[in-house]
Each structure stands twice: as C-alpha cells, then as structure tokens.
VEXKE-588604 format. One line per 8 residues: their letters; for each residue x, y, z of N, C-alpha, C. Coordinates in nm, 4 decimals, always signed. Layout:
// VEXKE-588604
a	X,Y,Z,X,Y,Z,X,Y,Z  ...
This chain:
// VEXKE-588604
msweavie	-1.2988,+1.1590,+1.2148,-1.2111,+1.1046,+1.2739,-1.1044,+1.1282,+1.1236  -0.9513,+1.1572,+1.1918,-0.8123,+1.1576,+1.0961,-0.7239,+1.0794,+1.0992  -0.6534,+1.0481,+0.9366,-0.5813,+0.9217,+0.9950,-0.4916,+0.9481,+1.0692  -0.4131,+0.9019,+1.1401,-0.2736,+0.9256,+1.2222,-0.1919,+0.8798,+1.1663  -0.0613,+1.0636,+1.1591,-0.0015,+0.9482,+1.1280,+0.1372,+0.9880,+1.1868  +0.2398,+0.8988,+1.1716,+0.3536,+0.9159,+1.1931,+0.5156,+0.9553,+1.1372  +0.5801,+1.0474,+1.1177,+0.6614,+1.1129,+1.0751,+0.8685,+1.0959,+1.0835  +0.9418,+0.9838,+1.0066,+1.0127,+0.9748,+1.0030,+1.1704,+1.1207,+1.0052
twstetll	+1.2324,+1.1785,+1.0667,+1.2988,+1.2409,+0.9076,+1.3951,+1.2321,+0.9317  +1.4880,+1.2323,+0.8508,+1.6241,+1.1908,+0.8171,+1.6780,+1.3181,+0.7898  +1.8443,+1.2713,+0.7609,+1.9454,+1.3480,+0.7224,+1.8943,+1.3918,+0.5524  +1.8468,+1.2980,+0.4446,+1.8479,+1.3370,+0.3448,+1.6789,+1.3469,+0.3087  +1.6052,+1.2858,+0.4228,+1.4626,+1.3026,+0.3710,+1.3828,+1.2892,+0.4237  +1.2329,+1.3119,+0.4726,+1.1425,+1.2715,+0.5329,+1.0174,+1.1881,+0.5315  +0.9966,+1.0823,+0.5646,+0.9603,+0.9549,+0.5385,+0.7856,+1.0003,+0.6775  +0.6540,+0.9242,+0.5818,+0.5754,+0.9402,+0.6395,+0.5176,+0.8386,+0.6447
fipalpgf	+0.3926,+0.8104,+0.7541,+0.3531,+0.6594,+0.7528,+0.1732,+0.6719,+0.7519  +0.1313,+0.6048,+0.7950,-0.0194,+0.6164,+0.8642,-0.0167,+0.4741,+0.9550  +0.0203,+0.4446,+1.0214,+0.0477,+0.2158,+1.0741,-0.0965,+0.2382,+1.0744  -0.2081,+0.2830,+1.0769,-0.3296,+0.1999,+1.0309,-0.3702,+0.1405,+0.9243  -0.2760,+0.1982,+0.8134,-0.2855,+0.1699,+0.6727,-0.1863,+0.0439,+0.6409  -0.1397,-0.0489,+0.6620,+0.0291,-0.0441,+0.6115,+0.0551,-0.0857,+0.4803  +0.1436,-0.0088,+0.4511,+0.1820,+0.0416,+0.3111,+0.1797,+0.1706,+0.2835  +0.1347,+0.2283,+0.2947,+0.0895,+0.3614,+0.3031,+0.2490,+0.4615,+0.3501
qvnaespd	+0.3280,+0.4733,+0.2721,+0.4326,+0.5356,+0.2717,+0.4829,+0.6697,+0.1567  +0.4770,+0.8153,+0.2786,+0.5062,+0.9028,+0.1511,+0.7167,+0.9030,+0.1854  +0.7229,+0.9528,+0.0623,+0.8401,+0.9810,+0.0972,+0.8772,+1.1685,+0.0441  +0.9243,+1.2323,+0.1031,+0.9299,+1.4104,+0.0713,+0.9883,+1.4756,+0.1817  +1.0432,+1.5879,+0.1084,+1.1590,+1.6799,+0.1544,+1.1511,+1.7253,+0.2296  +1.0447,+1.7594,+0.3264,+0.9796,+1.8279,+0.4577,+0.8800,+1.7337,+0.5310  +0.8728,+1.7071,+0.6291,+0.7407,+1.7018,+0.7271,+0.6196,+1.7999,+0.6564  +0.5817,+1.9231,+0.6658,+0.4802,+1.9748,+0.5426,+0.4583,+1.8952,+0.4027
davadavv	+0.5658,+1.8738,+0.3840,+0.5632,+1.8769,+0.2385,+0.4754,+1.6962,+0.2173  +0.5422,+1.6058,+0.3111,+0.4936,+1.4614,+0.3100,+0.3439,+1.4735,+0.3596  +0.3518,+1.5503,+0.4645,+0.1765,+1.6035,+0.5096,+0.0610,+1.6062,+0.3606  +0.0764,+1.7162,+0.3435,+0.0651,+1.7797,+0.2168,+0.0549,+1.6538,+0.1031  +0.1460,+1.5704,+0.0661,+0.1669,+1.4164,-0.0009,+0.0367,+1.3399,+0.0179  +0.0440,+1.3523,+0.1488,-0.0287,+1.2052,+0.2000,-0.1786,+1.2804,+0.2083  -0.2481,+1.3678,+0.2527,-0.3126,+1.4486,+0.2381,-0.4327,+1.3699,+0.0328  -0.3480,+1.3956,-0.0528,-0.3597,+1.3678,-0.1937,-0.3512,+1.2474,-0.2250
rvdafvqw	-0.3119,+1.1379,-0.1695,-0.2765,+1.0008,-0.2165,-0.3044,+0.9541,-0.0834  -0.3915,+0.9507,+0.0075,-0.4385,+0.8737,+0.0401,-0.5835,+0.7985,+0.0231  -0.6341,+0.8888,-0.0509,-0.7989,+0.8332,-0.0708,-0.7851,+0.7372,-0.2133  -0.6302,+0.7328,-0.2378,-0.6558,+0.6645,-0.3644,-0.5301,+0.5072,-0.3009  -0.4899,+0.5009,-0.1832,-0.4340,+0.4321,-0.1745,-0.5628,+0.3719,-0.0872  -0.6541,+0.3669,+0.0113,-0.8127,+0.2819,+0.0355,-0.8190,+0.2426,-0.0438  -0.8727,+0.3174,-0.1687,-0.8622,+0.2684,-0.2426,-0.8171,+0.1436,-0.3071  -0.7247,+0.1413,-0.3576,-0.6467,+0.0227,-0.3748,-0.6570,-0.0643,-0.2799
lgdgellp	-0.6812,-0.0793,-0.1810,-0.7136,-0.1407,-0.0523,-0.8424,-0.2491,-0.0677  -0.8866,-0.1739,-0.1205,-1.0315,-0.2087,-0.1592,-1.0407,-0.2367,-0.2946  -1.0366,-0.1901,-0.3812,-1.0117,-0.2800,-0.4901,-1.0004,-0.4435,-0.5045  -0.8491,-0.4357,-0.3932,-0.7998,-0.5809,-0.3686,-0.8836,-0.6750,-0.2807  -0.9526,-0.6395,-0.1896,-1.0381,-0.6808,-0.1153,-0.9442,-0.6782,-0.0312  -0.8570,-0.6229,+0.0585,-0.7511,-0.6329,+0.1271,-0.8107,-0.5591,+0.3003  -0.9205,-0.4722,+0.2923,-0.9719,-0.3642,+0.3597,-1.0553,-0.5214,+0.4826  -1.0352,-0.4378,+0.5905,-1.0636,-0.5716,+0.7302,-1.2001,-0.5101,+0.7458
dnfpsseg	-1.2831,-0.6735,+0.7672,-1.4251,-0.5728,+0.7627,-1.4823,-0.5116,+0.8992  -1.5821,-0.4116,+0.8960,-1.5662,-0.3058,+0.9431,-1.4335,-0.2100,+0.9924  -1.3693,-0.2284,+0.8964,-1.2959,-0.0800,+0.8528,-1.3281,+0.0511,+0.8649  -1.2649,+0.1103,+0.9774,-1.3015,+0.2498,+0.9796,-1.2864,+0.3650,+0.8893  -1.3780,+0.4168,+0.8220,-1.3794,+0.5206,+0.7148,-1.2988,+0.6849,+0.7882  -1.1715,+0.7358,+0.7343,-1.0928,+0.8464,+0.7859,-1.1441,+0.9154,+0.6976  -1.0544,+1.0763,+0.7435,-1.0566,+1.1821,+0.6482,-0.9720,+1.2832,+0.7158  -0.8544,+1.3069,+0.6389,-0.7787,+1.4273,+0.6877,-0.6391,+1.3178,+0.7290
isvaetla	-0.5460,+1.4407,+0.7478,-0.4295,+1.3712,+0.8440,-0.3904,+1.4613,+0.9391  -0.3781,+1.3906,+1.0461,-0.3277,+1.4494,+1.1673,-0.1845,+1.3864,+1.2061  -0.0779,+1.4560,+1.2174,+0.0554,+1.4519,+1.2808,+0.0596,+1.4176,+1.4425  +0.0317,+1.2208,+1.4564,+0.0620,+1.1950,+1.6190,+0.1984,+1.2451,+1.6812  +0.2689,+1.2212,+1.5759,+0.4275,+1.1707,+1.6712,+0.5268,+1.2308,+1.5400  +0.5939,+1.3187,+1.5626,+0.7622,+1.3472,+1.5009,+0.8665,+1.2963,+1.5419  +1.0050,+1.2309,+1.4557,+1.0778,+1.2140,+1.5517,+1.2254,+1.1916,+1.4521  +1.3498,+1.1952,+1.5317,+1.4159,+1.2240,+1.4235,+1.5019,+1.0733,+1.4055
asgsagpi	+1.5516,+1.0348,+1.3465,+1.6722,+0.9269,+1.2909,+1.7471,+0.9612,+1.3639  +1.7923,+0.8432,+1.4246,+1.9618,+0.8627,+1.5220,+2.0716,+0.7834,+1.3924  +2.1321,+0.8659,+1.2797,+2.2447,+0.7886,+1.2312,+2.1548,+0.7219,+1.1398  +2.2199,+0.5567,+1.1477,+2.1191,+0.5052,+1.0617,+2.0119,+0.4257,+1.1236  +1.9796,+0.4407,+1.2304,+1.8561,+0.3850,+1.3540,+1.7365,+0.4830,+1.3098  +1.6525,+0.4521,+1.2457,+1.4622,+0.4610,+1.2803,+1.4374,+0.5389,+1.4003  +1.3769,+0.5492,+1.4170,+1.2834,+0.6276,+1.5739,+1.1572,+0.5102,+1.5070  +1.1525,+0.4696,+1.6869,+1.0146,+0.3987,+1.7477,+0.9264,+0.4798,+1.8088
fdldaepv	+0.7742,+0.5461,+1.7398,+0.6811,+0.5641,+1.7966,+0.5947,+0.4632,+1.9357  +0.5236,+0.5697,+1.9985,+0.4204,+0.5268,+2.1315,+0.3565,+0.4275,+2.0350  +0.2952,+0.4433,+1.8830,+0.1625,+0.3452,+1.7975,+0.3141,+0.2126,+1.7850  +0.3988,+0.2407,+1.7448,+0.4885,+0.1545,+1.7187,+0.4738,-0.0013,+1.8307  +0.4561,+0.0514,+1.9499,+0.5046,-0.0224,+2.0702,+0.3459,-0.0354,+2.1445  +0.2102,-0.0164,+2.0447,+0.0633,-0.0940,+2.1093,+0.0979,-0.2402,+2.0308  +0.0206,-0.2859,+2.1310,+0.0009,-0.4749,+2.0950,-0.0011,-0.4937,+1.9843  +0.0226,-0.6075,+1.9300,-0.0743,-0.6515,+1.7724,-0.1020,-0.7484,+1.7639
dddfaefa	-0.2307,-0.7563,+1.7475,-0.3402,-0.8805,+1.7481,-0.3061,-0.9324,+1.6012  -0.3870,-1.0819,+1.6241,-0.3584,-1.1283,+1.4570,-0.3899,-1.1204,+1.3263  -0.4831,-1.0627,+1.3351,-0.5871,-0.9101,+1.2839,-0.5201,-0.8498,+1.1699  -0.4745,-0.7926,+1.2420,-0.3863,-0.6927,+1.1914,-0.2660,-0.6747,+1.0942  -0.2112,-0.8417,+1.1760,-0.0903,-0.8873,+1.1623,-0.1124,-0.9299,+0.9986  -0.2718,-0.9945,+0.9654,-0.2890,-1.0992,+0.8745,-0.2916,-0.9745,+0.8088  -0.3730,-0.8979,+0.8169,-0.3762,-0.7173,+0.7216,-0.2772,-0.6979,+0.6566  -0.1341,-0.6639,+0.7765,-0.0076,-0.6601,+0.7256,+0.0454,-0.6481,+0.6158
lavgraal	+0.0500,-0.8367,+0.6619,+0.0825,-0.8735,+0.5489,+0.0457,-1.0003,+0.4194  -0.1662,-0.9849,+0.4057,-0.1758,-0.9460,+0.3194,-0.1623,-0.8357,+0.2165  -0.0983,-0.7254,+0.2934,-0.1144,-0.5544,+0.2162,+0.0124,-0.6468,+0.1014  +0.0965,-0.7025,+0.1913,+0.2587,-0.6767,+0.1635,+0.2245,-0.7829,+0.0985  +0.1471,-0.8551,+0.0683,+0.1286,-0.9290,-0.0427,+0.1354,-0.8811,-0.1771  -0.0189,-0.8404,-0.1479,-0.0252,-0.7933,-0.2999,+0.0682,-0.6787,-0.3270  +0.1125,-0.5375,-0.2397,+0.2276,-0.5108,-0.3296,+0.3286,-0.5769,-0.3769  +0.3408,-0.6738,-0.3177,+0.4915,-0.7762,-0.3855,+0.4437,-0.8461,-0.5203
sdllfvyd	+0.3220,-0.8678,-0.5716,+0.1975,-0.9205,-0.6532,+0.2098,-0.8531,-0.7676  +0.1800,-0.6345,-0.7447,+0.2307,-0.5866,-0.7987,+0.3543,-0.5212,-0.9061  +0.4643,-0.5733,-0.8020,+0.5737,-0.5557,-0.8336,+0.6438,-0.7038,-0.9490  +0.5926,-0.8123,-0.8913,+0.6124,-0.8877,-1.0522,+0.4947,-0.8918,-1.1675  +0.4224,-0.8443,-1.1228,+0.3069,-0.7937,-1.2976,+0.4237,-0.7304,-1.3444  +0.4683,-0.5847,-1.2596,+0.5379,-0.5220,-1.4201,+0.6308,-0.5504,-1.3854  +0.7058,-0.6101,-1.3384,+0.8509,-0.6401,-1.3955,+0.8424,-0.7900,-1.4952  +0.6986,-0.8239,-1.5008,+0.6849,-0.9149,-1.6403,+0.6874,-0.8044,-1.7532
dvtdemra	+0.6609,-0.6834,-1.8256,+0.6368,-0.6222,-1.8564,+0.8125,-0.5107,-1.8538  +0.9028,-0.5680,-1.8337,+0.9908,-0.4817,-1.7944,+1.0734,-0.4904,-1.9368  +1.0982,-0.3775,-2.0274,+1.2151,-0.4710,-2.1300,+1.3330,-0.5036,-2.1823  +1.3968,-0.5390,-2.2150,+1.5383,-0.7060,-2.1949,+1.6315,-0.5968,-2.2106  +1.6188,-0.4735,-2.2321,+1.7334,-0.3501,-2.2173,+1.7064,-0.3363,-2.0418  +1.6591,-0.2845,-2.0335,+1.5758,-0.2411,-1.8665,+1.5666,-0.3494,-1.7756  +1.5720,-0.4971,-1.8162,+1.5891,-0.5977,-1.6689,+1.6828,-0.6515,-1.6066  +1.8112,-0.6408,-1.6905,+1.8889,-0.6004,-1.5297,+1.8917,-0.4999,-1.4627
daerilrh	+1.8176,-0.3625,-1.4847,+1.7984,-0.2291,-1.3981,+1.7018,-0.3073,-1.2194  +1.6065,-0.3530,-1.3132,+1.4352,-0.4102,-1.2240,+1.4701,-0.5295,-1.1239  +1.5693,-0.6284,-1.2040,+1.6355,-0.6972,-1.1048,+1.6537,-0.6414,-1.0004  +1.8013,-0.5762,-1.0011,+1.8639,-0.4974,-0.9065,+1.6990,-0.4613,-0.7815  +1.6617,-0.4416,-0.8687,+1.5535,-0.3279,-0.7492,+1.4669,-0.4854,-0.6520  +1.4017,-0.5392,-0.7726,+1.3831,-0.6553,-0.6982,+1.4870,-0.7789,-0.6343  +1.5836,-0.7902,-0.6326,+1.7204,-0.7968,-0.5351,+1.7392,-0.7312,-0.3890  +1.6773,-0.6075,-0.4170,+1.6545,-0.4909,-0.3335,+1.5539,-0.4911,-0.2267
vaemdrwy	+1.4537,-0.5229,-0.2788,+1.3115,-0.5681,-0.1961,+1.3838,-0.6754,-0.1508  +1.4057,-0.7886,-0.1624,+1.4032,-0.9223,-0.1740,+1.5193,-0.8973,-0.0116  +1.6200,-0.8672,-0.0421,+1.7434,-0.8640,+0.0935,+1.6485,-0.8036,+0.1956  +1.6068,-0.6853,+0.1652,+1.5092,-0.5733,+0.2899,+1.4645,-0.6650,+0.3192  +1.3785,-0.7472,+0.2740,+1.2825,-0.8446,+0.3291,+1.3364,-0.9557,+0.4444  +1.4661,-0.9927,+0.3966,+1.5072,-1.0845,+0.4909,+1.5648,-0.9765,+0.5921  +1.6092,-0.8565,+0.5455,+1.7124,-0.7978,+0.7172,+1.6130,-0.6883,+0.7759  +1.4658,-0.7139,+0.7267,+1.3848,-0.7082,+0.8370,+1.3100,-0.7869,+0.9312
atrmapaq	+1.3282,-0.8982,+0.8140,+1.3143,-1.0331,+0.9145,+1.3661,-1.1113,+0.9989  +1.5287,-1.0629,+1.0285,+1.6720,-1.0745,+1.0927,+1.6453,-0.9536,+1.2031  +1.5473,-0.8285,+1.1928,+1.4763,-0.7187,+1.3538,+1.4007,-0.7958,+1.4545  +1.3788,-0.9186,+1.3959,+1.2696,-0.9706,+1.4703,+1.3162,-1.1440,+1.5413  +1.3969,-1.2177,+1.4878,+1.4766,-1.3504,+1.4941,+1.5840,-1.3378,+1.4247  +1.6648,-1.4568,+1.4343,+1.8012,-1.4890,+1.3616,+1.7865,-1.5300,+1.2450  +1.8879,-1.4562,+1.1641,+1.8967,-1.5015,+0.9873,+1.8746,-1.6399,+0.9673  +1.7965,-1.6435,+0.8318,+1.8215,-1.7778,+0.7730,+1.8127,-1.7755,+0.6962
gkpftaie	+1.9114,-1.8381,+0.6184,+2.0037,-1.8475,+0.4749,+1.8985,-1.9445,+0.3960  +1.8145,-1.9356,+0.2577,+1.7299,-2.0353,+0.2077,+1.8481,-1.9850,+0.0349  +1.8812,-2.1202,-0.1096,+1.9185,-2.1534,-0.1574,+1.8018,-2.0024,-0.2369  +1.8710,-1.9104,-0.3564,+1.7787,-1.9186,-0.4976,+1.8022,-1.9402,-0.5930  +1.7038,-1.9035,-0.6789,+1.7586,-1.9447,-0.8281,+1.7159,-1.8068,-0.8579  +1.5972,-1.8461,-0.9572,+1.5602,-1.7673,-1.0109,+1.5504,-1.6096,-0.9616  +1.5182,-1.4232,-0.9873,+1.5138,-1.3596,-0.9201,+1.3826,-1.3507,-0.8557  +1.2732,-1.3803,-0.9402,+1.1076,-1.4613,-0.8853,+1.1037,-1.4754,-0.7661
delvqsas	+1.2091,-1.5974,-0.7802,+1.1948,-1.6919,-0.6885,+1.2609,-1.6142,-0.5126  +1.4115,-1.5882,-0.5438,+1.4304,-1.4750,-0.3981,+1.3090,-1.3742,-0.3808  +1.1962,-1.3746,-0.3996,+1.1177,-1.2036,-0.3700,+1.0441,-1.2843,-0.3321  +0.9830,-1.3790,-0.3425,+0.9030,-1.4560,-0.2913,+0.8969,-1.5360,-0.2129  +1.0984,-1.5459,-0.1709,+1.0643,-1.6811,-0.0450,+1.1422,-1.5670,+0.0830  +1.2175,-1.4376,+0.0186,+1.2441,-1.3670,+0.1136,+1.0665,-1.2839,+0.1634  +0.9875,-1.2967,+0.1065,+0.8612,-1.2418,+0.1654,+0.8097,-1.3552,+0.2386  +0.7964,-1.5093,+0.2029,+0.7714,-1.5419,+0.2647,+0.8760,-1.6168,+0.4235
lfeetvdg	+1.0103,-1.5587,+0.3997,+1.0668,-1.5398,+0.5199,+0.9919,-1.4234,+0.6200  +0.9869,-1.3273,+0.5794,+0.9513,-1.2439,+0.6665,+0.8093,-1.2793,+0.7305  +0.7102,-1.3359,+0.6277,+0.5947,-1.3948,+0.7165,+0.6300,-1.4706,+0.8982  +0.7045,-1.5879,+0.7551,+0.7138,-1.6621,+0.8741,+0.7588,-1.6663,+0.9929  +0.8492,-1.5018,+0.9792,+0.9319,-1.4947,+1.0787,+0.7867,-1.3819,+1.1501  +0.7355,-1.2907,+1.1306,+0.6169,-1.2712,+1.2308,+0.5202,-1.3249,+1.2937  +0.4538,-1.4329,+1.1892,+0.3886,-1.5664,+1.2894,+0.4809,-1.6143,+1.3854  +0.5688,-1.6087,+1.3926,+0.7084,-1.7152,+1.4637,+0.6878,-1.6387,+1.6753
vmessqps	+0.6900,-1.4665,+1.5866,+0.6964,-1.3978,+1.6761,+0.5774,-1.3561,+1.7741  +0.4716,-1.3405,+1.6643,+0.3180,-1.3579,+1.7367,+0.3066,-1.4817,+1.8230  +0.3330,-1.5611,+1.7950,+0.3099,-1.6776,+1.8878,+0.4453,-1.7330,+2.0270  +0.5112,-1.6369,+2.0076,+0.6513,-1.6432,+2.1329,+0.5890,-1.5393,+2.2463  +0.6917,-1.5196,+2.2927,+0.7092,-1.4468,+2.4624,+0.7388,-1.2836,+2.4363  +0.7305,-1.2423,+2.2810,+0.8606,-1.1440,+2.2394,+0.8061,-1.0083,+2.2986  +0.8681,-0.9595,+2.4486,+0.8431,-0.8290,+2.4795,+0.8182,-0.7313,+2.3837  +0.6974,-0.6030,+2.4133,+0.6717,-0.5751,+2.3059,+0.7181,-0.4787,+2.2148
twildged	+0.8510,-0.4259,+2.2769,+0.9540,-0.3559,+2.1821,+1.1262,-0.4165,+2.2324  +1.1759,-0.4221,+2.2352,+1.3353,-0.4219,+2.1847,+1.4198,-0.3636,+2.1106  +1.5487,-0.3575,+2.1487,+1.6681,-0.3127,+2.0934,+1.7829,-0.3488,+2.0528  +1.8022,-0.3761,+1.8936,+1.8883,-0.4514,+1.8217,+2.0053,-0.3761,+1.8077  +2.0787,-0.3986,+1.7599,+2.1880,-0.2665,+1.7093,+2.1579,-0.1857,+1.7116  +2.1698,-0.1312,+1.8603,+2.1213,+0.0358,+1.8754,+2.0117,+0.0570,+1.7989  +1.8697,-0.0157,+1.7428,+1.7855,+0.0987,+1.7370,+1.6925,+0.0092,+1.7625  +1.5323,+0.0952,+1.8467,+1.4347,-0.0053,+1.9271,+1.3320,-0.0230,+1.7963
wsirkalr	+1.3158,-0.1293,+1.7925,+1.1843,-0.1969,+1.7520,+1.0876,-0.3154,+1.8167  +1.0214,-0.2819,+1.7199,+0.8557,-0.3522,+1.7955,+0.8079,-0.4519,+1.6418  +0.7414,-0.5164,+1.6363,+0.6486,-0.5907,+1.5201,+0.5715,-0.4715,+1.4490  +0.5299,-0.3619,+1.4923,+0.4099,-0.2814,+1.4382,+0.5506,-0.2002,+1.3417  +0.6645,-0.1727,+1.4226,+0.7760,-0.0998,+1.3643,+0.8046,-0.2223,+1.1981  +0.8508,-0.3861,+1.2517,+0.9115,-0.3939,+1.1568,+0.7869,-0.4532,+1.0101  +0.6653,-0.4733,+1.0390,+0.5378,-0.4347,+0.9304,+0.5154,-0.3047,+0.8665  +0.5416,-0.1749,+0.9534,+0.5274,-0.0827,+0.9057,+0.6307,-0.0386,+0.8161
rrtghvre	+0.7548,-0.0182,+0.8385,+0.8325,-0.0078,+0.7651,+0.9289,-0.1404,+0.6508  +0.8606,-0.2549,+0.6626,+0.8794,-0.3512,+0.5458,+0.8081,-0.3414,+0.4778  +0.6547,-0.3060,+0.4539,+0.5447,-0.2790,+0.3599,+0.5893,-0.2427,+0.2708  +0.5793,-0.0591,+0.4207,+0.6095,+0.0908,+0.3134,+0.7416,+0.0470,+0.2155  +0.8464,-0.0203,+0.2601,+0.9122,-0.0486,+0.1850,+0.8640,-0.1224,+0.0364  +0.7770,-0.2117,+0.0892,+0.7995,-0.2868,-0.0684,+0.7016,-0.1895,-0.1551  +0.5971,-0.1460,-0.1312,+0.5164,-0.0958,-0.2015,+0.6173,+0.0640,-0.2629  +0.7339,+0.1073,-0.2136,+0.7785,+0.1947,-0.2151,+0.8731,+0.2426,-0.3391
hlpdllsl	+0.8969,+0.0820,-0.3896,+0.9801,+0.0806,-0.5238,+0.9189,+0.0461,-0.6669  +0.7858,+0.0308,-0.6581,+0.6927,+0.0143,-0.7879,+0.6680,+0.1266,-0.8604  +0.7032,+0.2499,-0.8324,+0.7409,+0.3393,-0.9255,+0.8514,+0.3581,-1.0298  +0.9639,+0.2807,-0.9012,+1.1130,+0.2821,-0.9750,+1.0706,+0.1065,-1.1279  +1.0238,+0.0450,-1.0658,+0.9896,-0.0746,-1.1115,+0.9384,-0.0207,-1.3173  +0.7673,+0.0858,-1.2491,+0.6989,+0.1207,-1.3263,+0.8104,+0.2238,-1.5287  +0.8975,+0.2659,-1.4283,+0.9655,+0.3893,-1.5264,+1.0951,+0.2572,-1.6085  +1.0285,+0.1274,-1.5622,+1.1481,+0.0686,-1.7106,+1.0323,+0.0035,-1.7881
tr	+0.9392,+0.0450,-1.7435,+0.8441,-0.0762,-1.8295,+0.8259,+0.0032,-1.9452  +0.7648,-0.0763,-2.1104,+0.7464,-0.0238,-2.1844,+0.6494,+0.1311,-2.2050
C-alpha cells in the first residue's frame, strides 16, 4: 500500500501533503518535483514520528507515494480535497495535535541555540508561526484575544488556542465542510495546513543557529 498524497498548486509553488501523516509537507516548484521530494523524505518523517512515540497503535506501514488529488488554489484560497471532507475521530485529531506539539517543541529547542545577532530574525519566524496558529483557529471559530509577553509564551498560547478550538469544534455539531471568506474549510484541512506550516519553518530557524 502507498501513502495517498494531495497536491496544492499555487502561482509561486506546489505543496504536497500526506493527510494520514499530519505535519508532512513538501514545498516544491512543480507537482513532479514535490512527489520526488516526498518519496525521499517520507521514511525519515515516519522515523521522526516513531522516535517521538507519536505513532498511534497499529499504525499502518506504507511504501511509495500515490497522488489522490491535485487541485489549484484560487487566488489566496487553498483548495479542499475529498480526503479533507472525511470525518475526523478523536484519535486522529489527537494524533495531529500531538505532532503539532512535537514540532513546536523542536522550534523552541532550536530557538534556544540561535545566536544573539540572529535572535530578532528567529523571533520573527516564531511570531509568524504563532500568528498563523491563531489564524487557523479562526478558520473554525471566532477570534479570541490573549495578551502575550515573551515570544515563547506567544507561541505556546497560540498553539493552545488552536488545540482548544479543534476540541471545541469536535464536540459541536459543526458541518463536515464550510466556507469562510470565500475558502472551503474542514477540520482535517485546518489540521493538515496548520501542522505542515509549523514544521515548514524548522529549517529557517536552524539556519540561524551556531
């Protein structure tokens, strides 16, 4: 069995996701490049999940990549895939949120090793991640304001807001998909996009370390 991937094509780049592996995202110039990169990187990602004890019990193993859907973005609105519209159970939601927590921990760990002269650049990266966490939360529920102090607090509090929003939506009678600001959304899409985004910025932060 192969990993089912979905591909978003944007005007400036291509994004590949494997919905069964929250946090796995490939940024490339074309769909072919994205698939080639994914084939090379997916085993290391699964190993990272295993090393962090993040894989659910009886998690299926797969080999290779098969593309289930390729859809184009419309302006600034990302596409929604058939896989995004599938029901979300508590186990999958917790899996995705646990991966997000591990990815945030990686960011904060690397941030501690950023050189003093690069710290302002590192803070901009973390602040962007925090801002996007809050934005993804608003794709599911109205915005909620919280005061922030240190950048580490902002990152953690924004992540907590996202998790609390997911939990609240899971407990509500939210429809499987909905439209907000002209873009189709679902819980799976929000989890897919948000978790991939958190991990996307780890290489940027690593480049600022000693």
